[in-house]
C-alpha positions as MATLAB code, in Angstrom:
seq = 'MLLSQEKNDTVNTDNNTEKSTNAVSLESRILQVCRSSVPEKNINPDDNLFEIGISSLVLADIHEQLDESFPGEIDISYLFDNPSVSELTKFLQSKSGQ';
ca = [
      70.747   63.889  231.740;
      73.857   64.575  229.056;
      76.938   63.336  231.422;
      75.483   61.350  233.748;
      75.428   58.292  230.722;
      79.138   57.284  231.400;
      80.836   56.512  234.440;
      82.907   59.333  236.272;
      87.035   58.177  235.809;
      89.352   60.224  235.702;
      92.201   59.230  233.196;
      95.545   61.776  232.191;
      95.073   63.775  229.087;
      97.761   65.045  226.781;
      98.434   68.004  229.169;
      98.405   66.089  232.239;
      95.590   67.304  233.394;
      93.016   64.969  234.554;
      89.691   64.717  233.209;
      86.658   62.633  234.034;
      86.000   60.190  231.094;
      82.964   61.415  230.415;
      84.267   65.295  230.239;
      86.853   63.780  227.581;
      83.876   62.169  225.883;
      81.792   64.810  225.973;
      84.526   67.387  224.707;
      85.389   64.795  221.718;
      81.930   64.766  220.398;
      81.393   68.550  220.810;
      84.874   69.093  218.770;
      84.233   66.047  216.358;
      80.725   68.301  215.047;
      82.385   71.700  214.945;
      85.148   70.090  213.188;
      82.869   68.702  210.643;
      80.773   71.885  210.193;
      83.611   73.350  208.993;
      86.017   71.094  207.632;
      88.566   74.160  206.198;
      89.515   75.118  209.669;
      91.509   73.036  212.059;
      89.547   73.744  215.409;
      91.303   72.787  218.589;
      89.142   73.228  221.975;
      90.231   76.409  223.109;
      89.824   78.101  220.202;
      87.420   81.103  219.943;
      84.891   79.662  217.584;
      84.191   83.680  216.725;
      87.445   84.489  216.366;
      88.642   82.004  213.644;
      85.728   82.936  212.182;
      82.712   81.064  212.285;
      79.376   82.642  211.625;
      75.984   81.929  213.645;
      74.716   80.484  211.437;
      77.489   78.061  211.846;
      76.573   77.750  215.246;
      73.085   77.067  214.509;
      74.065   74.349  212.116;
      76.710   72.854  215.027;
      73.792   73.506  217.886;
      71.380   71.267  215.135;
      73.964   68.708  215.090;
      74.464   68.256  218.707;
      70.997   68.311  219.602;
      71.221   65.357  217.720;
      73.463   63.629  219.803;
      71.859   65.248  223.032;
      68.500   66.555  222.671;
      67.162   69.094  224.346;
      70.565   69.251  226.403;
      72.319   71.889  224.754;
      70.552   75.333  224.245;
      71.982   77.251  221.052;
      72.066   80.001  223.655;
      74.739   78.061  225.508;
      77.531   78.302  222.252;
      77.124   81.912  221.868;
      77.649   82.298  225.708;
      80.308   80.130  225.934;
      82.535   79.981  222.461;
      85.077   78.061  222.781;
      85.229   73.496  223.214;
      86.657   73.168  226.193;
      84.136   76.571  227.897;
      81.459   74.881  226.693;
      82.103   71.042  228.359;
      83.351   72.398  231.382;
      79.682   74.741  231.580;
      77.965   71.713  230.211;
      79.438   69.518  233.380;
      78.750   72.107  235.621;
      75.265   72.348  234.799;
      74.912   68.617  234.993;
      76.699   68.673  238.246;
      79.410   66.539  237.646;
];
């Protein structure tokens, strides 16, 4: 499973909320992929990717890279339905039951 690879501990993040270690790790990986796909944009976890100008073609590239990290676990429709890194992370966490 996507999130079951790591221990589910809580840690403090910059905004003083608690997140599980694996959620932080997942969010970091998704953010890294998004930023590498469009290095000219300063993407933050709460940015709506469509609102900052990410096209569906770039989203397909992001999906392809995520599929390399998490084979078969992230459907491209999840990216369209959850257009920010933080939304996608929360969705994937709830989907995996964590």
